[in-house]
C-alpha positions in Angstrom: 37.3 -18.7 -172.2 36.0 -22.0 -170.9 32.6 -21.3 -171.3 29.6 -24.8 -170.6 26.4 -24.6 -172.3 24.3 -24.5 -170.1 26.1 -21.5 -168.4 24.9 -19.3 -170.8 21.4 -20.8 -171.9 20.1 -22.6 -168.5 17.8 -25.2 -169.2 14.7 -24.4 -167.7 12.2 -27.1 -169.4 11.4 -26.0 -172.1 12.6 -25.4 -175.7 14.9 -22.7 -175.5 14.3 -19.7 -178.2 16.9 -20.0 -181.1 17.0 -16.0 -181.5 18.3 -15.9 -177.5 20.8 -18.9 -178.3 21.9 -16.7 -181.5 21.7 -13.1 -179.6 24.1 -14.3 -176.6 26.8 -15.9 -179.5 27.0 -13.3 -180.8 28.0 -11.1 -177.7 31.2 -13.4 -177.0 32.2 -13.0 -180.6 34.0 -9.4 -179.5 35.8 -11.3 -176.6 36.8 -14.1 -179.3 38.2 -11.6 -181.2 39.7 -9.2 -179.2 41.7 -12.7 -178.3 42.2 -13.4 -181.8 43.9 -9.7 -182.1 46.3 -10.5 -179.5 47.4 -13.7 -180.0 48.3 -11.9 -183.5 50.7 -9.4 -182.4 52.6 -12.0 -180.0 56.1 -12.6 -181.4 55.7 -16.4 -180.7 52.4 -17.1 -183.6 52.1 -16.6 -187.0 51.0 -13.1 -188.6 51.7 -10.7 -191.6 50.6 -7.7 -189.6 51.8 -4.0 -191.0 53.9 -5.5 -194.3 54.1 -4.9 -197.9 51.4 -8.3 -199.7 52.6 -11.6 -200.0 52.2 -13.4 -203.8 48.5 -14.2 -203.7 48.1 -18.3 -203.7 44.1 -17.2 -206.2 46.9 -14.9 -208.6 49.6 -17.9 -208.3 47.3 -20.5 -209.7 45.6 -17.7 -212.3 49.3 -17.3 -213.5 49.8 -20.6 -213.7 46.2 -21.1 -215.9 47.9 -18.2 -217.9 51.8 -19.5 -218.8 49.9 -23.2 -219.6 47.9 -21.2 -222.2 50.9 -20.0 -224.2 53.0 -22.3 -224.0 49.7 -24.8 -225.8 48.4 -22.7 -227.2 44.6 -23.9 -228.7 44.7 -26.2 -226.1 43.0 -25.0 -222.6 41.3 -21.6 -222.4 42.6 -20.1 -225.5 40.9 -22.7 -228.1 39.6 -22.4 -231.3 43.3 -20.4 -232.5 43.8 -20.2 -236.2 46.9 -18.9 -238.0 45.2 -15.6 -238.3 44.6 -14.8 -234.9 47.6 -17.1 -233.3 50.2 -13.3 -233.0 47.3 -11.4 -232.4 45.8 -13.7 -228.8 49.2 -14.4 -227.4 50.4 -11.3 -228.0 47.8 -9.8 -225.3 48.1 -13.1 -223.7 51.9 -12.6 -223.1 51.7 -9.1 -222.1 49.0 -9.8 -219.6 50.9 -12.0 -217.9 53.9 -9.8 -218.5 52.0 -7.0 -216.1 50.7 -9.9 -213.5 54.0 -11.9 -213.4 56.0 -8.5 -212.6 53.4 -7.4 -209.4 53.9 -11.0 -208.5 57.8 -11.4 -208.3 57.5 -7.6 -207.1 56.1 -8.7 -203.9 58.0 -11.7 -203.2 61.2 -9.7 -203.6 60.1 -6.9 -201.3 59.1 -9.6 -198.5 62.8 -11.1 -198.5 63.5 -7.4 -198.7 61.4 -6.2 -195.0 62.2 -10.0 -193.2 66.0 -9.4 -193.9 66.0 -6.2 -193.2 67.7 -5.6 -196.2 68.3 -1.5 -197.8 66.1 -0.5 -200.9 66.9 -3.8 -203.5 64.8 -2.0 -206.2 62.1 -4.4 -206.2 59.4 -3.0 -209.0 62.2 -2.5 -211.2 63.7 -6.1 -210.7 60.1 -7.5 -210.9 59.9 -6.5 -214.0 62.9 -7.5 -215.4 62.5 -11.2 -213.8 59.3 -10.9 -215.2 60.9 -10.2 -219.2 63.4 -12.5 -218.4 61.2 -15.3 -218.0 59.0 -14.3 -220.5 62.0 -14.1 -222.7 62.2 -18.4 -221.7 59.0 -18.8 -223.1 59.8 -20.4 -226.0 62.8 -22.7 -224.8 60.2 -23.8 -222.1 58.0 -24.8 -224.9 60.9 -26.5 -226.7 61.9 -29.1 -223.5 58.0 -29.4 -222.2 57.5 -31.0 -226.4 60.0 -33.2 -225.4 58.4 -34.4 -221.7 55.1 -34.6 -224.1 56.7 -37.1 -226.8 58.7 -39.4 -223.3 55.1 -40.0 -222.2 53.5 -40.7 -226.0 56.7 -43.1 -226.4 56.9 -44.5 -222.9 53.7 -45.5 -222.0 51.1 -48.0 -224.4 48.3 -47.1 -222.8 48.1 -43.5 -224.5 46.6 -43.4 -227.9 48.2 -39.5 -229.4 49.9 -36.6 -227.9 46.5 -34.6 -226.9 45.6 -36.9 -224.4 49.2 -36.7 -222.2 49.0 -32.9 -222.4 44.9 -33.0 -221.3 45.1 -36.1 -219.2 48.3 -37.1 -217.6 48.8 -35.6 -214.2 53.2 -36.3 -214.5 52.8 -33.4 -217.6 50.9 -31.0 -215.5 53.2 -31.5 -212.3 56.8 -31.0 -214.9 54.8 -28.2 -216.4 54.4 -26.6 -213.5 57.6 -27.6 -212.5 60.0 -26.1 -215.2 58.1 -22.6 -215.2 59.0 -22.6 -211.0 62.2 -23.8 -211.3 62.8 -21.1 -214.2 61.5 -18.5 -211.5 63.9 -20.0 -209.2 66.9 -19.7 -211.6 66.1 -16.1 -211.6 66.3 -16.0 -208.1 62.8 -15.2 -207.5 61.8 -15.8 -203.3 58.4 -18.0 -202.2 56.6 -17.7 -206.1 58.1 -20.8 -207.4 57.5 -23.0 -204.2 53.8 -21.7 -204.4 53.8 -23.5 -207.7 55.1 -26.7 -207.0 52.6 -26.9 -203.7 49.7 -26.3 -205.9 50.8 -28.7 -208.2 51.7 -31.4 -205.4 48.6 -30.7 -203.8 46.1 -31.1 -207.5 48.7 -34.2 -208.4 50.1 -35.9 -205.4 53.3 -35.3 -207.1 56.1 -33.5 -205.0 58.6 -31.6 -207.1 61.0 -29.0 -205.5 61.9 -25.9 -207.6 65.5 -25.9 -207.1 65.7 -29.7 -208.6 67.5 -30.0 -211.8 65.7 -32.5 -214.6 66.9 -33.1 -218.3 64.7 -32.9 -221.1 62.5 -36.2 -221.9 61.3 -36.6 -218.4 58.7 -38.5 -217.8 56.6 -39.8 -214.8 54.2 -42.6 -214.9 50.9 -42.4 -212.6 52.9 -40.1 -210.6 51.1 -40.5 -206.8 53.3 -40.1 -204.2 56.6 -39.4 -206.2 59.2 -36.5 -204.2 61.8 -35.2 -205.8 64.1 -32.8 -203.7 65.6 -29.8 -203.9 69.1 -30.8 -204.9 68.6 -33.7 -206.8 69.3 -33.8 -210.4 67.6 -35.8 -213.0 69.5 -36.8 -216.5 67.7 -36.3 -219.8 65.1 -39.4 -221.1 64.6 -40.4 -217.1 61.8 -42.4 -216.6 60.3 -42.8 -212.7 57.3 -44.6 -211.2 54.5 -44.2 -208.7 55.7 -43.8 -205.4 59.5 -43.0 -205.8 61.2 -40.5 -203.7 64.7 -39.1 -204.6 65.4 -37.6 -201.1 67.8 -36.8 -198.1 69.8 -38.9 -195.7 69.8 -37.5 -191.9 69.7 -33.5 -191.5 73.0 -32.3 -191.0 72.8 -29.5 -188.0 75.3 -26.5 -187.8 77.6 -26.0 -184.6 74.8 -23.9 -183.1 72.1 -26.6 -183.5 69.5 -25.2 -187.2 69.6 -27.3 -190.0 72.5 -27.0 -192.4 70.6 -25.6 -195.5 73.3 -26.0 -198.1 74.9 -28.1 -200.0 73.7 -31.4 -201.9 71.3 -33.2 -200.1 69.6 -36.0 -202.7 71.0 -38.0 -205.5 71.7 -38.0 -209.3 70.4 -39.9 -212.2 71.9 -39.7 -215.3 70.9 -40.3 -218.6 68.4 -43.2 -219.4 67.7 -43.9 -215.9 64.0 -46.2 -215.4 62.9 -46.4 -211.6 60.0 -48.3 -210.7 57.2 -48.1 -208.1 58.0 -47.3 -204.2 61.6 -47.7 -205.0 63.5 -44.8 -202.5 67.1 -43.4 -203.4 68.5 -41.4 -200.9 71.8 -39.5 -200.6 73.7 -36.4 -202.2 76.7 -38.5 -203.0 74.5 -41.0 -204.2 74.6 -41.6 -208.1 72.6 -43.7 -210.3 74.9 -44.5 -213.8 73.2 -44.2 -216.8 71.2 -46.6 -218.3 70.8 -48.2 -214.9 67.0 -50.0 -214.2 66.3 -49.8 -210.1 63.4 -52.5 -209.6 60.3 -51.5 -207.4 60.4 -51.2 -203.7 64.2 -51.0 -203.5 65.9 -48.7 -200.7 69.2 -47.6 -201.6 71.3 -45.0 -200.1 74.8 -45.8 -202.2 75.9 -45.5 -206.0 75.6 -47.6 -208.6 77.8 -47.8 -211.8 75.8 -47.3 -215.4 74.4 -50.3 -217.4 73.1 -51.6 -213.6 69.8 -53.9 -212.6 69.3 -53.4 -208.7 66.2 -55.4 -207.6 64.9 -57.5 -204.4 65.0 -60.8 -203.8 61.2 -62.2 -204.7 59.5 -62.4 -201.2 58.2 -66.1 -199.9 54.5 -65.9 -200.3 52.6 -68.3 -198.0 49.0 -69.8 -199.4 47.1 -71.4 -196.7 43.6 -72.5 -198.1 40.7 -72.5 -195.4 40.0 -75.7 -193.5 
């Protein structure tokens, strides 16, 4: 439909009646709607019609907030807790989380079943079991997140206390959401973990795939522009700065031309590695040995042994004075 303004509203030399313009526009809306319906039913376009509900983005964000409130009690929505009310408040939060998480996991599993034309996978039963399995791991999540908070405090002289780390540091927010999503990923929950980490990506600028394996005491300083791929492995007490990419080399394809989605594509960082700002490390066979330091703006596609320092030669600076 390509209708010009003058065809709808012929110019007669006087100001157009606004009500006439509004009425003429509204008369054309049903035609646009008909075209939208037709395109939504086209196989070449993407739509989710005649299907069960997907996990909701807004409910997913709410799940993250609920879980953060449980992992860091007293910091966010549950402020004002004391020892007397702690068990009562946590009991309510965990019970409510179980129900909400069960629903979203069920939607995720059912969507995969239908998409792959699988026989009944007892989606609701799986949703409830996986929700409980996640809740059963909350204590371990708290323990490993406490090591991340301490790593941030001990690794940044600008921070004054642990509360500042929890409240203010985008790296801790991104790592918290990653660890939540990673646990769900380990439990085999489809789509929901990726929704969580992409939400974190959007609000922090830190992109961590939920499939990546990250050890304890992990610290991302500043954080904007960090990318950590699906099959990356990061050891304990690793520190990386803004703009670091742990990525893949060129993607392999199958004989039919489709992307090869299995195998290790992203690098490994062993314990106590530090990677400075702007560096890129690529490839599934690339291993950065323990205690090594990768300087800023380095490009690596091969392994380095433990206790190695990799830096660029200083660039030649040219100074010109105004004549």
